[in-house]
C-alpha positions in Angstrom: -28.6 30.8 6.4 -29.3 31.1 2.7 -30.2 28.1 0.5 -27.1 26.8 -1.1 -26.4 24.7 -4.2 -24.4 21.5 -3.3 -20.8 22.2 -4.3 -17.4 21.8 -2.7 -16.0 25.2 -3.8 -17.1 28.6 -5.1 -17.7 28.9 -8.8 -14.6 29.7 -10.9 -15.7 33.3 -11.5 -15.9 34.0 -7.8 -12.6 32.2 -7.2 -10.9 34.7 -9.6 -12.7 37.9 -8.5 -13.5 37.5 -4.8 -11.1 37.7 -1.9 -11.2 36.3 1.6 -11.2 38.9 4.3 -10.2 39.2 7.9 -8.9 36.1 9.7 -9.8 34.0 6.6 -7.5 36.1 4.5 -4.7 35.7 7.0 -5.2 32.0 7.1 -5.0 31.9 3.3 -1.7 33.7 3.3 -0.1 31.7 6.2 -2.2 28.7 7.3 -2.8 27.0 4.0 0.9 27.0 3.2 1.8 25.7 6.7 -0.5 22.7 6.1 1.7 21.7 3.1 -1.4 21.2 0.9 -1.1 20.5 -2.8 -1.9 23.2 -5.3 -5.3 21.7 -6.3 -6.3 21.1 -2.7 -5.4 24.6 -1.6 -7.4 26.0 -4.5 -10.4 23.9 -3.5 -10.2 24.8 0.2 -10.0 28.5 -0.7 -13.2 28.1 -2.7 -14.8 26.3 0.2 -13.9 29.2 2.5 -15.3 31.7 0.1 -18.7 29.9 0.4 -18.3 29.9 4.2 -17.5 33.7 4.2 -20.6 34.3 2.2 -22.7 32.5 4.8 -21.1 34.5 7.6 -22.7 37.6 6.1 -20.3 39.9 7.9 -20.1 38.0 11.2 -16.8 36.8 12.6 -16.0 33.1 12.2 -16.5 30.9 15.3 -16.6 27.2 16.2 -20.3 27.4 16.9 -21.1 29.0 13.6 -18.9 26.5 11.7 -20.9 23.6 13.3 -24.2 25.2 12.4 -22.9 25.8 8.9 -22.0 22.2 8.3 -25.3 21.1 9.7 -27.0 23.5 7.4 -25.2 22.0 4.4 -26.5 18.5 5.4 -30.1 19.9 5.6 -29.6 21.4 2.1 -28.9 18.0 0.6 -25.1 18.1 0.4 -23.5 14.7 0.1 -21.4 13.4 3.0 -18.4 13.6 0.6 -19.0 17.3 0.0 -19.5 18.0 3.7 -16.3 16.2 4.4 -14.4 18.6 2.1 -16.1 21.6 3.8 -15.2 20.2 7.2 -11.6 19.6 6.2 -11.2 23.2 5.0 -12.8 24.6 8.2 -10.9 22.2 10.5 -7.6 23.5 9.1 -8.7 27.1 9.7 -9.7 26.4 13.3 -6.5 24.4 13.9 -4.6 27.5 12.8 -6.6 29.4 15.4 -5.7 26.8 18.0 -9.2 25.3 18.1 -10.6 21.9 17.4 -13.7 21.6 15.1 -15.6 18.4 15.8 -18.5 17.5 13.4 -19.3 13.8 12.5 -19.3 13.0 8.8 -20.6 9.6 7.7 -18.5 9.5 4.5 -18.3 6.1 2.9 -14.7 5.5 1.9 -14.4 4.4 -1.8 -12.3 1.4 -2.6 -9.4 2.7 -4.6 -8.6 1.4 -8.1 -6.4 -1.8 -8.3 -3.4 -1.1 -10.5 -2.0 -4.2 -12.2 1.8 -4.6 -12.0 1.9 -5.2 -15.7 0.4 -1.7 -16.3 3.1 -0.1 -14.1 5.8 -2.0 -16.0 4.4 -0.5 -19.2 4.5 3.0 -17.8 8.1 2.7 -16.7 9.2 1.2 -20.0 7.4 3.8 -22.1 8.8 6.7 -20.0 12.4 5.5 -20.2 13.2 7.8 -23.1 12.1 10.8 -21.0 14.1 10.8 -17.7 12.0 13.5 -16.1 8.7 11.8 -16.9 10.3 8.5 -15.7 11.3 10.1 -12.4 7.8 11.5 -11.8 6.3 8.0 -12.2 9.0 6.4 -10.1 8.4 8.8 -7.2 4.8 7.6 -7.0 5.3 3.9 -7.7 8.5 3.4 -5.7 8.0 6.0 -2.8 4.3 6.6 -2.8 4.5 10.4 -3.1 1.4 12.4 -3.6 1.2 14.8 -6.6 1.9 17.9 -4.4 4.8 16.1 -2.7 6.4 15.4 -6.1 6.0 19.1 -7.0 7.5 20.3 -3.7 10.4 17.7 -3.5 13.8 19.5 -3.1 17.4 18.4 -3.4 17.7 18.7 0.3 15.1 16.0 0.8 17.1 13.4 -1.0 19.5 11.5 1.3 22.0 8.7 0.5 19.5 6.0 1.4 16.1 7.7 1.8 13.8 10.6 1.0 13.0 12.8 4.1 10.4 15.5 3.7 7.3 17.1 5.2 4.2 15.5 3.7 0.5 16.3 4.0 -0.3 18.6 6.9 3.4 18.9 7.7 3.9 15.3 8.8 7.5 14.1 8.6 8.0 11.2 6.2 11.0 9.0 5.6 10.9 6.7 2.6 13.9 4.5 1.8 15.1 4.6 -1.8 14.8 1.7 -4.2 17.8 1.2 -6.4 15.9 2.2 -9.5 14.6 5.4 -7.9 18.0 6.4 -6.6 19.4 5.9 -10.1 16.6 8.1 -11.6 17.1 10.9 -9.0 20.8 11.2 -9.4 21.0 13.3 -12.6 18.3 15.7 -11.3 20.2 16.4 -8.1 23.7 16.8 -9.5 24.9 20.4 -9.8 21.9 21.9 -7.9 21.7 23.7 -4.6 19.8 22.0 -1.7 17.0 24.5 -2.0 16.3 23.7 -5.7 13.2 21.8 -6.7 14.0 18.5 -8.3 11.1 18.2 -10.8 10.3 21.8 -11.6 6.7 21.1 -12.8 3.4 22.4 -11.5 0.6 20.3 -10.1 -1.3 20.2 -13.4 1.7 19.2 -15.4 2.3 16.2 -13.1 -1.3 15.1 -13.6 -0.9 15.3 -17.4 2.3 13.2 -17.3 0.5 10.3 -15.7 -2.6 10.8 -17.9 -0.4 10.7 -21.1 1.5 7.6 -20.2 -1.7 5.9 -18.9 -3.3 6.4 -22.2 -0.2 5.1 -24.0 -0.2 2.0 -21.8 -3.9 1.3 -22.4 -5.5 2.9 -19.3 -6.7 6.4 -20.1 -8.5 6.7 -16.7 -5.2 6.3 -14.8 -4.6 9.1 -12.3 -1.5 10.1 -10.2 -3.1 8.9 -7.0 -3.6 5.4 -8.5 0.1 5.0 -8.6 0.3 5.8 -4.9 -2.3 3.1 -4.3 -0.1 0.7 -6.2 2.8 1.6 -3.9 0.7 0.6 -0.8 -0.7 -2.5 -2.5 2.8 -3.8 -3.4 3.9 -3.3 0.2 0.8 -5.2 1.5 1.4 -8.1 -1.0 5.0 -8.3 0.2 3.7 -8.9 3.8 4.7 -5.5 5.3 2.7 -4.8 8.5 -0.1 -2.3 8.2 1.4 0.1 10.7 4.6 0.2 8.6 2.7 0.9 5.4 0.9 3.7 7.2 4.2 5.3 8.2 5.7 4.9 4.7 2.6 6.3 3.0 2.2 9.2 5.5 -1.4 8.4 6.4 -2.7 10.2 9.5 -5.1 7.3 10.2 -4.6 3.6 9.9 -8.2 3.3 8.6 -7.1 5.1 5.5 -4.2 2.6 5.0 -6.7 -0.2 5.4 -8.7 1.2 2.4 -5.5 1.5 0.3 -4.4 -2.1 0.9 -7.9 -3.7 0.6 -8.2 -4.0 -3.2 -5.8 -6.6 -4.4 -7.3 -9.2 -6.7 -7.0 -12.3 -4.6 -6.1 -11.1 -1.1 -9.5 -12.1 0.3 -9.3 -15.7 -0.9 -5.7 -16.0 0.2 -6.7 -14.7 3.7 -9.4 -17.3 4.0 -7.1 -20.1 2.8 -4.5 -19.1 5.4 -7.1 -19.1 8.1 -8.5 -22.4 7.0 -5.0 -24.0 7.0 -4.3 -22.6 10.5 -7.5 -23.8 12.1 -7.9 -27.1 10.3 -7.2 -30.0 12.8 -4.2 -32.1 11.9 -5.1 -35.6 10.7 -4.2 -38.5 13.1 -0.8 -39.9 12.5 -0.8 -43.3 10.9 1.6 -45.6 12.7 4.4 -46.8 10.4 4.1 -50.4 9.6 7.5 -52.0 9.2 7.9 -55.3 7.4 9.0 -58.2 9.4 12.6 -59.1 8.7 13.0 -62.3 6.9 14.8 -64.7 9.1 17.7 -66.4 7.4 18.1 -70.1 8.1 20.9 -71.1 10.6 23.9 -73.2 9.6 22.4 -76.5 11.0 19.2 -76.0 9.2 21.0 -75.4 6.0 23.0 -78.7 6.4 19.7 -80.6 7.0 18.2 -79.0 3.8 21.3 -80.0 1.8 21.2 -83.6 3.0 17.5 -84.1 2.5 17.5 -82.5 -0.9 20.4 -84.7 -2.0 22.5 -81.7 -2.7 25.5 -83.6 -1.4 26.3 -86.5 -3.7 26.3 -90.0 -2.1 29.9 -90.7 -3.2 31.1 -87.7 -1.2 33.2 -88.4 1.8 31.0 -85.8 3.7 27.8 -87.7 3.2 28.1 -90.0 6.2 29.3 -87.3 8.7 26.5 -85.0 7.5 23.9 -87.8 8.0 25.1 -88.3 11.5 24.7 -84.5 12.2 21.2 -84.5 10.7 20.2 -87.4 13.0 21.5 -85.8 16.0 19.6 -82.5 15.2 16.4 -84.4 14.7 16.8 -86.2 18.1 17.2 -82.9 19.8 
């Protein structure tokens, strides 16, 4: 195989002028759309397949050649991230052919950016004057939609209580509507047919909406996928189980979900504190010490005290009877 410059797709000039041929051309026309890929992802995969076609040098594609090709990329110094993209494009092609491409990639998953709730509040407040822009942002923050899913969302996908649509690689997703998202969707569904697109913007336009409001809110590096991260983070912070977050986000693997929910500011410390509280032995209970009740003097003792303390005057007619009582008590 020829020496190759590390890249994930063919140069722009080749993308515009060269065409895929044979089975690869058929896959481009049918398979890529079946996988429900976003516009930018489909463009990248097409460029990747152009590089693969060049390496084929007139030969027919095969599983064996695809594995050799990926191994050749590794020997040429391609990063594991770049090989991952090539494998993803080729895996989709082979799945379309009814085959399974297996090639291990040691890609280190990057920790996604943590999006502060205050930043999202700013985005939503700033976009209030533009209902379309506000809806684009809401679909990502309140339903976790990918950029391509926002582009492809149709009126028929909006139910009374939830969004139901085919997500990445055709996986069915059901995401219940928040009250705010339902309110934002309503004017864009009214008067339209079920087959109409709700947003009516291309992939690049969605990207620019988020970039524009991110810059206005003080974070020019903000990207659409960061808002999807925020959706997953918020679910995790609310105590939603990982498997449920995976289903709501439409992740194929729970490992991907673990990366999405692993970036909150204080979740690690909170986890250790919870573990510490659960495993810490309970202190021994201190027996309750009750004060002894003060015994009140009986009636005879009170009479003795009255007589001895001369409380009863000597002139009183009771004096003598009381003295006799005192004497009898003392004798007992």
